[in-house]
C-alpha positions in Angstrom: 190.4 85.3 119.4 191.7 84.9 123.0 194.2 87.6 123.9 196.7 87.3 126.8 198.5 90.5 127.8 201.6 90.3 130.0 202.8 93.2 132.1 199.2 94.2 132.4 199.9 96.3 135.5 202.0 98.8 133.6 201.1 101.9 131.7 200.7 100.3 128.2 199.4 97.0 129.5 196.6 98.7 131.3 195.7 100.7 128.3 195.8 97.7 126.0 193.5 95.6 128.2 191.1 98.5 128.5 191.1 99.0 124.7 190.5 95.3 124.0 187.7 95.1 126.5 186.1 98.2 125.0 186.2 96.4 121.6 184.5 93.3 123.1 187.5 91.1 122.8 188.2 88.1 125.0 191.3 89.3 126.9 193.1 88.3 130.0 195.7 90.7 131.5 198.3 89.3 133.9 200.7 91.5 135.9 204.0 90.4 137.4 202.4 88.9 140.5 200.3 86.7 138.3 202.9 85.8 135.6 206.7 85.9 136.0 207.9 85.8 132.4 211.4 84.7 133.5 210.0 81.5 135.1 209.1 78.7 132.6 206.7 77.0 135.1 204.8 80.3 135.6 204.5 80.7 131.8 203.2 77.1 131.4 200.5 77.7 134.1 199.3 80.8 132.3 199.1 79.0 128.9 197.3 76.0 130.5 194.8 78.3 132.2 194.1 80.8 129.4 194.9 79.0 126.1 195.7 82.3 124.2 195.5 82.6 120.5 197.7 85.8 120.7 200.0 87.0 123.4 201.1 90.6 123.7 204.2 91.1 125.9 204.2 94.4 127.6 206.3 93.2 130.5 209.7 94.9 130.7 212.5 96.0 133.0 212.4 99.8 132.3 214.7 101.2 134.9 217.2 102.5 132.3 219.8 103.8 134.7 219.6 100.9 137.1 220.2 98.5 134.2 223.7 100.0 133.8 224.5 98.6 137.3 222.6 95.3 137.0 222.5 94.3 133.4 222.1 90.7 134.2 218.8 91.3 136.0 217.6 93.5 133.1 218.6 90.8 130.7 216.5 88.2 132.5 213.4 90.2 132.1 214.0 92.0 128.7 216.0 89.2 127.0 215.3 85.8 128.5 211.6 86.5 129.3 210.5 87.3 125.7 212.5 84.3 124.4 210.7 82.0 126.9 207.3 83.5 126.0 208.0 83.0 122.3 209.1 79.4 122.9 205.9 78.7 124.7 203.9 80.4 122.0 205.6 78.1 119.4 204.8 75.0 121.5 201.1 76.0 121.9 200.4 77.4 118.4 200.1 81.0 119.8 201.0 84.1 117.9 202.9 86.9 119.6 203.5 90.7 119.7 206.5 91.9 121.6 206.9 95.5 122.6 210.4 97.0 122.2 212.0 100.4 122.2 213.9 103.1 120.4 216.9 102.4 122.7 218.0 99.5 120.4 219.5 102.3 118.2 222.5 104.4 118.9 220.5 107.7 118.9 223.1 109.5 116.7 221.2 109.7 113.4 219.9 112.7 111.7 216.9 111.2 110.0 214.2 108.8 111.3 215.3 105.2 112.0 213.6 102.7 109.6 212.5 99.3 110.8 215.4 97.6 108.9 218.1 100.0 110.2 220.8 97.8 111.9 220.4 98.2 115.7 223.4 99.5 117.7 222.4 100.1 121.3 224.6 102.2 123.6 223.1 101.3 126.9 222.5 98.1 129.0 218.8 98.7 128.7 219.0 98.9 124.9 221.2 95.8 124.7 218.7 93.7 126.8 215.7 94.9 124.8 217.5 94.0 121.6 218.2 90.5 123.0 214.4 90.2 123.6 213.7 91.1 119.9 216.2 88.5 118.8 214.8 85.9 121.1 211.3 86.3 119.7 212.6 86.2 116.1 214.5 83.0 116.8 211.8 81.1 118.6 208.7 82.3 116.7 209.6 83.2 113.1 206.6 83.8 110.9 204.1 84.1 113.8 205.4 87.2 115.7 205.8 90.9 115.4 208.1 93.3 117.3 206.6 96.7 117.9 209.1 99.4 118.8 207.8 102.5 120.5 209.3 105.5 122.4 208.7 108.4 124.8 205.5 106.9 126.2 203.3 108.8 128.6 199.8 107.8 129.8 197.1 108.0 132.4 198.5 105.1 134.4 201.9 105.3 136.2 204.8 107.7 136.1 205.8 109.7 132.9 207.5 112.9 131.9 204.1 114.5 131.2 202.8 113.7 134.7 206.0 115.1 136.2 205.6 118.3 134.2 202.0 118.6 135.5 203.2 118.2 139.1 206.2 120.6 138.7 204.0 123.3 137.0 202.0 123.4 140.2 205.0 123.6 142.5 207.8 125.6 140.8 208.1 129.0 139.3 210.5 127.7 136.6 211.5 124.3 135.3 214.8 123.4 133.5 214.2 120.8 130.7 216.7 119.2 128.3 216.6 120.7 124.7 219.2 118.5 123.0 217.3 115.2 122.9 214.8 114.7 120.1 212.1 112.1 119.8 208.4 111.4 119.5 206.1 112.0 122.5 203.6 109.2 122.3 200.4 108.5 124.2 200.2 105.0 125.4 196.5 104.8 124.5 197.3 105.4 120.8 199.8 102.5 120.9 197.2 100.3 122.6 194.8 101.0 119.7 197.6 100.2 117.2 198.3 96.9 118.9 194.6 96.0 119.0 194.5 96.7 115.2 197.7 94.8 114.5 196.9 91.6 116.5 194.6 89.8 114.0 197.1 90.3 111.2 200.2 88.9 113.0 201.2 85.5 111.6 198.9 86.0 108.6 200.0 89.0 106.5 202.2 90.7 109.0 205.4 89.7 110.8 208.7 91.2 111.8 209.5 94.7 113.1 207.1 97.7 113.1 207.5 101.1 114.6 204.6 102.7 116.5 204.8 106.2 117.9 202.8 109.4 117.5 204.1 111.4 114.5 206.1 114.5 114.3 209.1 115.1 116.6 210.1 117.3 119.6 212.6 117.8 122.3 211.8 117.3 125.9 211.8 121.1 126.2 209.2 121.3 123.4 207.0 118.8 125.1 207.3 120.5 128.5 206.3 123.9 126.9 203.3 122.3 125.2 202.2 120.7 128.5 202.4 124.2 130.2 200.5 125.8 127.4 197.7 123.2 127.7 197.6 123.9 131.4 197.1 127.6 130.7 200.5 128.2 132.2 203.2 130.4 130.7 205.4 128.2 128.5 208.3 130.6 129.1 208.5 129.2 132.7 210.2 126.2 131.0 213.9 126.9 130.5 216.1 125.0 128.0 219.2 123.3 129.2 221.6 120.7 127.7 221.9 117.0 128.8 225.0 118.0 130.7 222.7 119.6 133.3 221.3 116.2 134.2 224.1 113.6 134.0 222.7 110.1 134.1 224.4 106.6 134.3 222.8 105.6 131.0 223.3 108.1 128.1 220.0 109.2 126.5 219.7 109.1 122.7 220.2 112.5 121.2 217.9 111.5 118.3 215.5 108.6 118.5 212.8 109.4 115.9 211.3 106.3 114.4 210.1 106.0 110.8 206.7 104.4 110.1 207.4 103.0 106.7 206.1 99.4 107.3 203.0 100.8 109.0 202.2 102.8 105.9 203.0 99.9 103.4 200.7 97.5 105.4 197.8 100.0 105.2 197.5 100.4 109.0 196.0 103.6 110.3 198.5 106.5 110.2 199.9 107.8 113.4 198.5 111.1 114.5 200.6 114.1 115.5 202.0 114.1 119.0 200.4 117.5 119.8 196.9 116.3 118.8 197.3 113.2 121.0 198.7 115.3 123.9 195.7 117.7 123.7 193.3 114.8 124.2 195.4 113.0 126.8 196.4 115.8 129.1 193.0 116.5 130.8 192.8 112.7 131.7 196.3 112.6 133.0 195.9 115.8 135.0 192.6 114.5 136.5 194.4 111.3 137.6 197.4 113.2 138.9 195.2 115.4 141.0 193.3 112.4 142.3 196.5 110.8 143.5 198.0 113.9 145.0 197.0 114.7 148.5 
């Protein structure tokens, strides 16, 4: 099977290309410079050159706050781009996985969001990502899957975990929000999930699935665990409310995703976020130190 990964320069895209290559798969990764998903001619060139059997779209406009001021630009990437990719997939007989987000929900629930929960985004970013989900479903029914994930961190690129590693080395104390709850998720685990899912898309699996690490935490909980794994005093992390860090885009107070479809399909269960973080942190710290003068 020939895989094509868009957004291959990002955190998840890099992990997915690496995971597929480690499995011996035939994979091509294209970053934004090589493939502009908002340009039909760029998409057609990519299909003509690589003839993918399965496309995984990891490309996205992820500047959540900037999207509030420029929703049209975010919509081109997060909404129009996936629709164009799905249309090209339909024309070429290619199956597709599209990566989406917890931000399609309002974030005001008290129990984990199921895959069939009606979306109700409260931000421009969430609205544009939902438009992308709908575009894929419209253009490629029966041969596509939408995978929602959340709170990603990884070895490549910026993340909350990397920021905590850097701040632990520089500051005596760190104030971290304790009223937003979600699922810290290692991007390498999602890459493995996507690699497992790919061969099933369009055969026995379609539609929406959720993919995160299991369990739940606040950002404060996550920061304390990072400090603990760094052999630093977790009490140096101080809890604050979201009001301490006002942002243009409101953050979901509760964005835990349920894994019901994953379980029903017999896919490998998600591992606990602490277990994943314990494995990931030394790698992220090594990369952080390598990049820090």
